[in-house]
C-alpha positions as a Python dict, from the first residue, in 0.01 Angstrom:
ca = {
    (1, 'M'): (0, 0, 0),
    (2, 'Q'): (140, 91, -335),
    (3, 'R'): (469, 233, -233),
    (4, 'T'): (336, 567, -140),
    (5, 'T'): (540, 478, 155),
    (6, 'A'): (839, 278, 172),
    (7, 'N'): (1095, 268, -94),
    (8, 'W'): (982, 475, -363),
    (9, 'L'): (1299, 473, -549),
    (10, 'I'): (1345, 115, -486),
    (11, 'A'): (1654, 239, -620),
    (12, 'I'): (1883, 10, -453),
    (13, 'L'): (1676, -279, -379),
    (14, 'V'): (1939, -450, -190),
    (15, 'G'): (2015, -657, -477),
    (16, 'G'): (2024, -390, -726),
    (17, 'A'): (2003, -28, -787),
    (18, 'L'): (1781, 121, -1047),
    (19, 'A'): (1852, 49, -1411),
    (20, 'P'): (2224, 33, -1482),
    (21, 'P'): (2364, 303, -1706),
    (22, 'A'): (2392, 66, -1997),
    (23, 'L'): (2020, -10, -1975),
    (24, 'A'): (1894, 343, -1911),
    (25, 'A'): (1768, 503, -2229),
    (26, 'P'): (1889, 861, -2275),
    (27, 'C'): (1621, 1126, -2269),
    (28, 'R'): (1579, 1499, -2224),
    (29, 'N'): (1312, 1751, -2131),
    (30, 'N'): (1261, 1985, -2425),
    (31, 'T'): (1069, 2243, -2221),
    (32, 'S'): (1275, 2522, -2070),
    (33, 'F'): (1320, 2495, -1695),
    (34, 'E'): (1153, 2831, -1634),
    (35, 'R'): (846, 2738, -1840),
    (36, 'W'): (829, 2396, -1675),
    (37, 'L'): (851, 2548, -1327),
    (38, 'E'): (564, 2787, -1396),
    (39, 'D'): (350, 2502, -1530),
    (40, 'F'): (437, 2293, -1224),
    (41, 'K'): (332, 2569, -985),
    (42, 'R'): (-5, 2592, -1155),
    (43, 'E'): (-46, 2216, -1120),
    (44, 'A'): (49, 2234, -751),
    (45, 'V'): (-208, 2507, -691),
    (46, 'A'): (-472, 2296, -866),
    (47, 'Q'): (-391, 2018, -617),
    (48, 'G'): (-434, 2232, -309),
    (49, 'V'): (-102, 2411, -261),
    (50, 'S'): (-134, 2787, -222),
    (51, 'R'): (45, 2996, -479),
    (52, 'A'): (222, 3181, -199),
    (53, 'V'): (366, 2856, -61),
    (54, 'A'): (472, 2736, -407),
    (55, 'D'): (642, 3067, -484),
    (56, 'S'): (819, 3106, -151),
    (57, 'A'): (927, 2743, -110),
    (58, 'L'): (1067, 2716, -463),
    (59, 'A'): (1219, 3065, -479),
    (60, 'G'): (1582, 3025, -578),
    (61, 'V'): (1560, 2646, -606),
    (62, 'T'): (1762, 2542, -909),
    (63, 'F'): (1808, 2239, -1128),
    (64, 'D'): (2098, 2025, -1000),
    (65, 'P'): (2276, 1819, -1269),
    (66, 'G'): (2457, 1632, -992),
    (67, 'I'): (2129, 1474, -880),
    (68, 'V'): (2061, 1354, -1234),
    (69, 'S'): (2413, 1211, -1250),
    (70, 'R'): (2349, 1019, -931),
    (71, 'D'): (2022, 887, -1066),
    (72, 'R'): (2171, 792, -1402),
    (73, 'G'): (2496, 660, -1265),
    (74, 'Q'): (2369, 383, -1042),
    (75, 'G'): (2486, 38, -1136),
    (76, 'V'): (2323, -290, -1045),
    (77, 'F'): (2465, -480, -751),
    (78, 'Q'): (2359, -826, -647),
    (79, 'Q'): (2380, -939, -286),
    (80, 'S'): (2235, -1251, -137),
    (81, 'F'): (2024, -1242, 175),
    (82, 'L'): (2311, -1378, 383),
    (83, 'Q'): (2553, -1118, 247),
    (84, 'F'): (2316, -828, 297),
    (85, 'A'): (2183, -944, 634),
    (86, 'G'): (2534, -1017, 752),
    (87, 'R'): (2628, -657, 684),
    (88, 'M'): (2307, -478, 777),
    (89, 'A'): (2174, -689, 1064),
    (90, 'D'): (2512, -706, 1232),
    (91, 'S'): (2603, -708, 1600),
    (92, 'Y'): (2619, -327, 1608),
    (93, 'R'): (2261, -283, 1494),
    (94, 'V'): (2137, -565, 1714),
    (95, 'G'): (2315, -420, 2016),
    (96, 'T'): (2225, -58, 1945),
    (97, 'G'): (1871, -163, 1863),
    (98, 'A'): (1841, -335, 2200),
    (99, 'A'): (1957, -14, 2367),
    (100, 'K'): (1699, 187, 2170),
    (101, 'L'): (1426, -56, 2275),
    (102, 'K'): (1518, 8, 2636),
    (103, 'A'): (1571, 384, 2607),
    (104, 'H'): (1241, 443, 2423),
    (105, 'A'): (1039, 167, 2590),
    (106, 'A'): (757, 394, 2705),
    (107, 'T'): (718, 563, 2365),
    (108, 'L'): (733, 231, 2181),
    (109, 'A'): (472, 82, 2413),
    (110, 'R'): (243, 380, 2359),
    (111, 'A'): (287, 349, 1982),
    (112, 'E'): (207, -23, 1996),
    (113, 'Q'): (-106, 47, 2197),
    (114, 'Q'): (-223, 305, 1944),
    (115, 'F'): (-115, 144, 1616),
    (116, 'G'): (-80, -226, 1700),
    (117, 'V'): (280, -257, 1578),
    (118, 'P'): (528, -401, 1830),
    (119, 'P'): (857, -222, 1903),
    (120, 'A'): (1100, -455, 1721),
    (121, 'P'): (989, -392, 1359),
    (122, 'V'): (990, -16, 1416),
    (123, 'V'): (1340, -22, 1561),
    (124, 'A'): (1461, -257, 1286),
    (125, 'F'): (1363, -8, 1015),
    (126, 'W'): (1508, 277, 1221),
    (127, 'A'): (1837, 86, 1224),
    (128, 'L'): (1845, -6, 857),
    (129, 'E'): (1733, 324, 713),
    (130, 'T'): (1968, 570, 884),
    (131, 'D'): (2145, 395, 1173),
    (132, 'F'): (1899, 554, 1415),
    (133, 'G'): (1922, 901, 1262),
    (134, 'A'): (2298, 913, 1208),
    (135, 'N'): (2269, 920, 826),
    (136, 'N'): (1955, 1110, 731),
    (137, 'G'): (2111, 1276, 426),
    (138, 'N'): (2228, 1635, 390),
    (139, 'L'): (2086, 1757, 60),
    (140, 'P'): (1803, 2009, 5),
    (141, 'V'): (1499, 1792, -60),
    (142, 'L'): (1315, 2049, -272),
    (143, 'R'): (1612, 2087, -507),
    (144, 'S'): (1644, 1710, -545),
    (145, 'L'): (1274, 1658, -609),
    (146, 'L'): (1248, 1952, -846),
    (147, 'T'): (1546, 1824, -1043),
    (148, 'L'): (1407, 1471, -1071),
    (149, 'A'): (1060, 1604, -1154),
    (150, 'Y'): (1201, 1817, -1438),
    (151, 'D'): (1421, 1532, -1557),
    (152, 'C'): (1266, 1309, -1820),
    (153, 'R'): (1318, 966, -1668),
    (154, 'R'): (1047, 948, -1399),
    (155, 'P'): (884, 1291, -1403),
    (156, 'D'): (533, 1191, -1298),
    (157, 'M'): (647, 1018, -982),
    (158, 'F'): (866, 1305, -871),
    (159, 'R'): (615, 1575, -966),
    (160, 'D'): (375, 1406, -726),
    (161, 'E'): (641, 1386, -456),
    (162, 'L'): (733, 1752, -503),
    (163, 'I'): (369, 1850, -463),
    (164, 'Y'): (348, 1646, -144),
    (165, 'A'): (665, 1815, -19),
    (166, 'L'): (496, 2152, -68),
    (167, 'K'): (191, 2022, 118),
    (168, 'V'): (413, 1918, 410),
    (169, 'I'): (553, 2270, 417),
    (170, 'Q'): (207, 2425, 386),
    (171, 'R'): (83, 2216, 680),
    (172, 'G'): (363, 2358, 892),
    (173, 'D'): (552, 2035, 959),
    (174, 'L'): (885, 2155, 816),
    (175, 'T'): (1022, 2470, 658),
    (176, 'P'): (1199, 2451, 322),
    (177, 'T'): (1538, 2494, 491),
    (178, 'Q'): (1458, 2217, 741),
    (179, 'M'): (1363, 1980, 461),
    (180, 'V'): (1702, 1816, 417),
    (181, 'G'): (1747, 1450, 327),
    (182, 'A'): (1878, 1194, 82),
    (183, 'W'): (1951, 1269, -283),
    (184, 'A'): (1620, 1125, -406),
    (185, 'G'): (1411, 1323, -160),
    (186, 'E'): (1370, 1087, 136),
    (187, 'I'): (1319, 1268, 465),
    (188, 'G'): (1390, 1181, 826),
    (189, 'Q'): (1525, 903, 1042),
    (190, 'T'): (1320, 634, 870),
    (191, 'Q'): (1347, 798, 528),
    (192, 'F'): (989, 883, 437),
    (193, 'S'): (904, 1009, 93),
    (194, 'P'): (712, 1337, 100),
    (195, 'S'): (391, 1150, 14),
    (196, 'A'): (441, 910, 305),
    (197, 'Y'): (536, 1201, 529),
    (198, 'F'): (215, 1383, 444),
    (199, 'K'): (-5, 1073, 486),
    (200, 'Y'): (151, 894, 782),
    (201, 'A'): (368, 1134, 984),
    (202, 'V'): (242, 1170, 1344),
    (203, 'D'): (303, 1433, 1610),
    (204, 'F'): (374, 1206, 1907),
    (205, 'D'): (577, 1438, 2126),
    (206, 'G'): (297, 1693, 2149),
    (207, 'D'): (479, 1994, 2005),
    (208, 'G'): (210, 2054, 1745),
    (209, 'R'): (379, 1916, 1435),
    (210, 'P'): (534, 1589, 1317),
    (211, 'D'): (912, 1612, 1286),
    (212, 'L'): (1076, 1297, 1154),
    (213, 'I'): (1417, 1462, 1137),
    (214, 'R'): (1464, 1551, 1504),
    (215, 'S'): (1194, 1387, 1718),
    (216, 'A'): (1247, 1022, 1812),
    (217, 'A'): (890, 1001, 1939),
    (218, 'D'): (753, 1123, 1606),
    (219, 'V'): (981, 883, 1417),
    (220, 'I'): (859, 587, 1624),
    (221, 'A'): (490, 667, 1597),
    (222, 'S'): (502, 761, 1229),
    (223, 'S'): (685, 442, 1137),
    (224, 'A'): (431, 236, 1331),
    (225, 'N'): (148, 428, 1164),
    (226, 'L'): (294, 360, 820),
    (227, 'L'): (327, -12, 893),
    (228, 'A'): (-26, -27, 1032),
    (229, 'K'): (-221, 184, 786),
    (230, 'G'): (1, 158, 482),
    (231, 'G'): (126, -196, 535),
    (232, 'G'): (-184, -357, 683),
    (233, 'W'): (-15, -474, 1003),
    (234, 'K'): (-234, -710, 1209),
    (235, 'R'): (-211, -653, 1582),
    (236, 'G'): (-76, -942, 1785),
    (237, 'E'): (30, -1159, 1492),
    (238, 'P'): (387, -1271, 1405),
    (239, 'W'): (582, -1167, 1098),
    (240, 'L'): (874, -1406, 1043),
    (241, 'Q'): (1003, -1724, 1203),
    (242, 'E'): (1316, -1914, 1111),
    (243, 'V'): (1259, -2282, 1038),
    (244, 'R'): (1445, -2591, 925),
    (245, 'V'): (1334, -2766, 607),
    (246, 'P'): (1382, -3133, 517),
    (247, 'A'): (1583, -3252, 218),
    (248, 'N'): (1264, -3333, 31),
    (249, 'L'): (961, -3109, 15),
    (250, 'P'): (707, -2998, -246),
    (251, 'W'): (931, -2704, -326),
    (252, 'D'): (679, -2540, -555),
    (253, 'Q'): (480, -2462, -241),
    (254, 'A'): (762, -2237, -118),
    (255, 'D'): (610, -1918, -252),
    (256, 'L'): (495, -1598, -83),
    (257, 'K'): (170, -1622, -279),
    (258, 'I'): (99, -1965, -130),
    (259, 'K'): (-4, -2009, 233),
    (260, 'H'): (-65, -2324, 434),
    (261, 'P'): (-150, -2379, 799),
    (262, 'R'): (152, -2440, 1018),
    (263, 'S'): (14, -2789, 1079),
    (264, 'Q'): (58, -2865, 707),
    (265, 'W'): (415, -2738, 703),
    (266, 'A'): (480, -2961, 1005),
    (267, 'R'): (338, -3262, 820),
    (268, 'W'): (582, -3191, 537),
    (269, 'G'): (872, -3207, 782),
    (270, 'V'): (931, -2836, 852),
    (271, 'T'): (1045, -2773, 1210),
    (272, 'L'): (1159, -2481, 1416),
    (273, 'A'): (1519, -2377, 1355),
    (274, 'N'): (1632, -2569, 1665),
    (275, 'G'): (1458, -2886, 1549),
    (276, 'A'): (1158, -2855, 1779),
    (277, 'A'): (811, -2915, 1640),
    (278, 'L'): (612, -2635, 1484),
    (279, 'S'): (289, -2534, 1651),
    (280, 'N'): (20, -2768, 1525),
    (281, 'D'): (-235, -2499, 1446),
    (282, 'D'): (-412, -2334, 1156),
    (283, 'L'): (-214, -2009, 1147),
    (284, 'P'): (-142, -1952, 775),
    (285, 'A'): (216, -1900, 663),
    (286, 'S'): (426, -1903, 348),
    (287, 'L'): (759, -2079, 323),
    (288, 'L'): (1023, -1818, 234),
    (289, 'L'): (1349, -1943, 85),
    (290, 'P'): (1543, -1625, -1),
    (291, 'M'): (1838, -1830, -133),
    (292, 'G'): (1660, -2142, -247),
    (293, 'R'): (1617, -2480, -82),
    (294, 'F'): (1981, -2501, 35),
    (295, 'G'): (1985, -2163, 210),
    (296, 'P'): (1811, -2011, 511),
    (297, 'A'): (1441, -2086, 555),
    (298, 'F'): (1159, -1891, 719),
    (299, 'L'): (787, -1905, 767),
    (300, 'A'): (650, -1569, 657),
    (301, 'Y'): (322, -1470, 816),
    (302, 'E'): (63, -1216, 708),
    (303, 'N'): (253, -929, 871),
    (304, 'F'): (554, -997, 648),
    (305, 'N'): (356, -817, 379),
    (306, 'A'): (408, -493, 572),
    (307, 'F'): (785, -535, 533),
    (308, 'L'): (743, -582, 158),
    (309, 'E'): (524, -274, 144),
    (310, 'W'): (796, -77, 318),
    (311, 'N'): (1050, -200, 66),
    (312, 'Q'): (960, -421, -227),
    (313, 'S'): (1307, -573, -232),
    (314, 'L'): (1275, -927, -102),
    (315, 'V'): (1630, -923, 33),
    (316, 'Y'): (1577, -592, 212),
    (317, 'A'): (1233, -686, 349),
    (318, 'T'): (1359, -1023, 471),
    (319, 'T'): (1660, -858, 634),
    (320, 'A'): (1439, -605, 812),
    (321, 'A'): (1202, -877, 934),
    (322, 'Y'): (1495, -1095, 1041),
    (323, 'L'): (1658, -805, 1227),
    (324, 'A'): (1327, -749, 1407),
    (325, 'T'): (1331, -1111, 1520),
    (326, 'R'): (1688, -1070, 1644),
    (327, 'L'): (1572, -773, 1850),
    (328, 'T'): (1316, -1001, 2016),
    (329, 'G'): (1585, -1252, 2109),
    (330, 'A'): (1608, -1485, 1809),
    (331, 'P'): (1956, -1627, 1737),
    (332, 'K'): (2162, -1566, 1424),
    (333, 'V'): (2018, -1724, 1115),
    (334, 'N'): (2137, -2068, 1010),
    (335, 'P'): (2303, -2038, 667),
    (336, 'G'): (2150, -2364, 553),
    (337, 'R'): (2320, -2642, 363),
    (338, 'G'): (2523, -2433, 123),
    (339, 'A'): (2325, -2219, -118),
    (340, 'P'): (2463, -2173, -471),
    (341, 'P'): (2651, -1851, -551),
    (342, 'T'): (2448, -1538, -614),
    (343, 'L'): (2427, -1452, -982),
    (344, 'T'): (2579, -1126, -1099),
    (345, 'A'): (2365, -855, -1259),
    (346, 'S'): (2484, -957, -1605),
    (347, 'Q'): (2396, -1319, -1535),
    (348, 'V'): (2050, -1222, -1413),
    (349, 'L'): (2002, -1016, -1728),
    (350, 'Q'): (2104, -1311, -1942),
    (351, 'L'): (1866, -1535, -1748),
    (352, 'Q'): (1580, -1288, -1791),
    (353, 'T'): (1643, -1268, -2164),
    (354, 'L'): (1645, -1647, -2196),
    (355, 'L'): (1326, -1679, -1993),
    (356, 'Q'): (1151, -1414, -2202),
    (357, 'R'): (1251, -1587, -2524),
    (358, 'Q'): (1081, -1900, -2397),
    (359, 'G'): (764, -1717, -2305),
    (360, 'Y'): (809, -1670, -1931),
    (361, 'D'): (702, -1344, -1770),
    (362, 'V'): (989, -1190, -1573),
    (363, 'G'): (871, -831, -1575),
    (364, 'K'): (1139, -596, -1704),
    (365, 'A'): (1472, -745, -1812),
    (366, 'D'): (1691, -518, -1601),
    (367, 'G'): (1952, -738, -1433),
    (368, 'K'): (1764, -733, -1100),
    (369, 'L'): (1643, -1050, -935),
    (370, 'G'): (1292, -930, -853),
    (371, 'L'): (983, -1118, -750),
    (372, 'A'): (864, -1140, -1111),
    (373, 'T'): (1194, -1296, -1220),
    (374, 'R'): (1174, -1545, -936),
    (375, 'A'): (825, -1640, -1050),
    (376, 'G'): (954, -1696, -1404),
    (377, 'V'): (1240, -1905, -1266),
    (378, 'K'): (989, -2121, -1078),
    (379, 'Q'): (786, -2187, -1392),
    (380, 'A'): (1099, -2281, -1586),
    (381, 'Q'): (1211, -2513, -1306),
    (382, 'L'): (874, -2686, -1309),
    (383, 'K'): (889, -2737, -1687),
    (384, 'L'): (1244, -2872, -1667),
    (385, 'G'): (1159, -3106, -1381),
    (386, 'L'): (1387, -2925, -1135),
    (387, 'P'): (1309, -2854, -769),
    (388, 'A'): (1095, -2542, -806),
    (389, 'D'): (1238, -2324, -528),
    (390, 'S'): (1237, -2007, -746),
    (391, 'Y'): (1609, -1948, -693),
    (392, 'P'): (1815, -1903, -1012),
    (393, 'T'): (2145, -2079, -1065),
    (394, 'A'): (2416, -2089, -1327),
    (395, 'D'): (2299, -2443, -1409),
    (396, 'L'): (1953, -2309, -1495),
    (397, 'I'): (2108, -2058, -1736),
    (398, 'V'): (2284, -2342, -1917),
    (399, 'R'): (1969, -2556, -1925),
    (400, 'L'): (1782, -2267, -2084),
    (401, 'G'): (2042, -2239, -2359),
    (402, 'G'): (2284, -1987, -2214),
    (403, 'S'): (2659, -2021, -2239),
    (404, 'A'): (2845, -2203, -1966),
    (405, 'A'): (3119, -1938, -1963),
    (406, 'S'): (2886, -1648, -1899),
    (407, 'A'): (2695, -1854, -1643),
    (408, 'A'): (3007, -1911, -1434),
    (409, 'P'): (3009, -1689, -1121),
    (410, 'A'): (3241, -1391, -1157),
    (411, 'E'): (3519, -1394, -901),
    (412, 'G'): (3449, -1152, -620),
    (413, 'A'): (3123, -1033, -776),
    (414, 'A'): (2909, -1143, -486),
    (415, 'S'): (3117, -958, -230),
    (416, 'R'): (3100, -611, -385),
    (417, 'R'): (2955, -359, -148),
    (418, 'A'): (2620, -221, -257),
    (419, 'P'): (2527, 142, -206),
    (420, 'R'): (2310, 242, 90),
    (421, 'V'): (1956, 127, 44),
    (422, 'P'): (1710, 414, 62),
    (423, 'G'): (1425, 367, 298),
    (424, 'P'): (1059, 361, 342),
    (425, 'A'): (894, 670, 252),
    (426, 'Q'): (987, 600, -91),
    (427, 'T'): (729, 536, -347),
    (428, 'P'): (735, 261, -592),
    (429, 'R'): (1066, 96, -549),
    (430, 'A'): (956, -153, -798),
    (431, 'G'): (1115, -470, -915),
    (432, 'A'): (1264, -571, -587),
    (433, 'Q'): (1494, -855, -542),
}
């Protein structure tokens, strides 16, 4: 699913927020707000929103410069998987998640029967997005969306989301005053974008309308529905399994785009985290090394794709999948054999620039360690004869012609606290880490 669901801002991709202020080009909308609003209403009507709903829902809704400041003011933060998972998949969320599994067992079982998604992934996202509804956001969603739609930076995306918000209102799910959420328009306890709300929200408590702000049953079923229909979840199959890797391995095979049967990974020396043998079967899996060959290691199965669809940030998706395994009884992750320090945003930007100069595709040079940058890193590692684990290091920057001084890890940079990561119902949070 193309982020009509999870993470549409991908604003804070757990390793980075949207473009840092220094990289965000200034822009402005030259159309008056009043003229723009009238044009928008006509567009909404053309897409199925009644004029009466558009007029009443947007009556008195004003442009909010504070929302634009929030959008413009985000900096880039880098956090490794171990840093982010250590903070977000902590003992509180594991313990509270276990209590939620017990308290909502019947509803979760009914959702699994209907949608095929087991309880743990649903509860994991519930935990990460809002701490089980404790932090849904308190801003008027229509004002936020209208502001970002009028703003010049990503108008098309937010115009679409604003139209979907009006459709949610027109369907009777929420009133404009009930539609309160995060600053970028996410709604509810698992932070659905309006488009995801309209497409995947489910009335599971039988009151006649889906309510992801107040109804735990609706939150559970809607999240499962999103993972199933939007994320392609396959009933009865695993999603993530911690493993132990040997010192030597064809590291270029450690890639989410590459799958091998578990029997092949076993032949290469991969074992379960406790050292026991992997199942000698043909179940396909990718080897996921979120911090390179010296860090934690996982086998990622087909259902891991649903986590990436929820949030395109590799660090966030891996943390959510890992937290789900913890909720099924898995132990804390092994930190590995000492992964190299996480690069700062400025170091990643330097690396991206160096890779681009040498012809490697890294996507947008934005200081975020996304999947495209990791792919470029892998190609450079292969050319330089390095273990191709796709994880960038300061040494790689130097080998590509960067300065040793700028490649040195900044003191304390890796421990800075990143902002809260917005959740699922967000559209294209692109460029994830």
